[in-house]
C-alpha positions in Angstrom: -0.2 0.2 0.0 1.3 3.6 -1.1 1.8 6.3 1.3 -0.5 9.3 1.1 1.2 12.2 -0.2 1.2 15.5 1.5 -1.5 17.4 -0.6 -3.5 13.7 0.6 -2.8 14.0 4.2 -3.5 17.8 4.3 -7.2 16.9 2.1 -7.6 14.5 5.1 -7.0 16.8 8.0 -9.1 19.6 6.8 -11.7 17.2 6.3 -11.7 15.6 9.2 -11.2 19.0 11.0 -14.8 19.9 9.2 -16.5 17.0 10.6 -15.6 17.5 14.1 -18.3 19.6 16.0 -16.9 22.7 18.0 -17.0 22.8 21.5 -18.3 26.1 21.2 -21.9 25.5 20.7 -24.0 28.7 20.5 -26.6 28.5 23.4 -29.7 30.6 23.7 -29.4 34.1 25.1 -32.0 33.6 27.5 -30.0 30.6 29.1 -26.9 32.5 29.4 -28.6 35.6 30.9 -30.6 33.2 33.6 -27.3 31.5 34.8 -25.2 35.0 34.9 -28.0 36.4 36.9 -28.1 33.4 39.4 -24.3 33.1 39.6 -24.0 36.8 40.2 -27.0 36.8 43.0 -28.9 39.7 41.0 -31.9 37.4 41.0 -32.1 37.2 44.8 -31.3 40.9 45.4 -34.0 42.1 42.8 -36.8 39.1 44.5 -35.9 40.7 47.8 -36.4 44.2 46.9 -39.8 43.4 45.1 -40.9 41.3 48.5 -39.6 45.1 50.5 -41.9 47.0 48.1 -44.9 44.8 48.6 -44.9 44.6 52.3 -44.5 48.5 52.6 -47.5 49.0 50.3 -49.5 46.2 52.4 -48.8 47.5 55.9 -48.3 51.4 55.0 -45.6 53.7 56.2 -45.8 53.7 59.8 -45.5 49.7 60.3 -43.1 49.5 57.4 -40.7 51.6 59.8 -41.1 49.2 62.4 -41.1 45.8 60.6 -39.2 44.1 57.8 -40.0 41.0 55.8 -37.6 38.1 55.8 -37.6 34.7 53.9 -40.5 32.8 52.8 -40.6 29.1 53.6 -43.3 27.0 52.2 -45.4 29.9 51.7 -44.7 31.5 55.3 -43.4 35.2 55.1 -41.0 35.6 58.2 -41.5 39.1 59.4 -39.4 40.8 62.1 -40.9 43.9 63.9 -39.3 46.7 66.4 -41.5 46.0 69.1 -44.4 44.0 70.6 -47.2 46.7 69.6 -45.9 46.6 66.1 -46.4 42.7 66.1 -50.0 43.4 67.8 -51.0 45.8 64.8 -49.6 43.5 62.6 -51.4 40.3 63.9 -54.9 42.4 63.8 -54.4 43.7 60.5 -53.2 39.9 59.3 -56.4 39.2 56.7 -55.8 42.7 55.0 -52.1 42.4 54.9 -52.4 38.9 53.0 -55.0 40.1 50.7 -52.7 42.5 49.5 -49.6 40.6 49.2 -51.9 38.1 47.2 -52.4 40.8 45.1 -49.5 41.7 44.1 -48.0 39.0 41.2 -44.1 38.8 43.0 -45.9 37.7 46.2 -48.8 35.8 45.7 -47.3 32.2 47.0 -47.5 34.0 50.2 -50.3 32.1 52.5 -49.4 33.1 56.1 -46.8 35.0 58.0 -44.8 34.3 61.3 -43.8 37.4 63.3 -40.7 37.8 65.4 -39.6 40.5 67.5 -36.1 41.4 67.1 -33.3 44.0 66.1 -33.2 45.7 62.6 -32.0 49.2 61.2 
């Protein structure tokens, strides 16, 4: 059997390069942006800001100064309040606050909340 010539080797190499798939496969831009936002933590920051805004609208300016929403776990929103008077006021307005939170699309999954007294700035 004869050895391939230089031109045949180059043609063979060029053909094999064309047949290989590139490791740089184009991905949909939506997937790339979603992963970038998730890795940077921007999505969590945005969600927390939306929750804070919805909470402020639901309780009004007076109670908003005395309370702060926390995490949502299994549909229950954790709320931290400055004192027992604020805790009692929020407890009395529970139905109206929940109705207001459910009306907002960003907090529609909240079905209940738990109130705790704590320090915050």
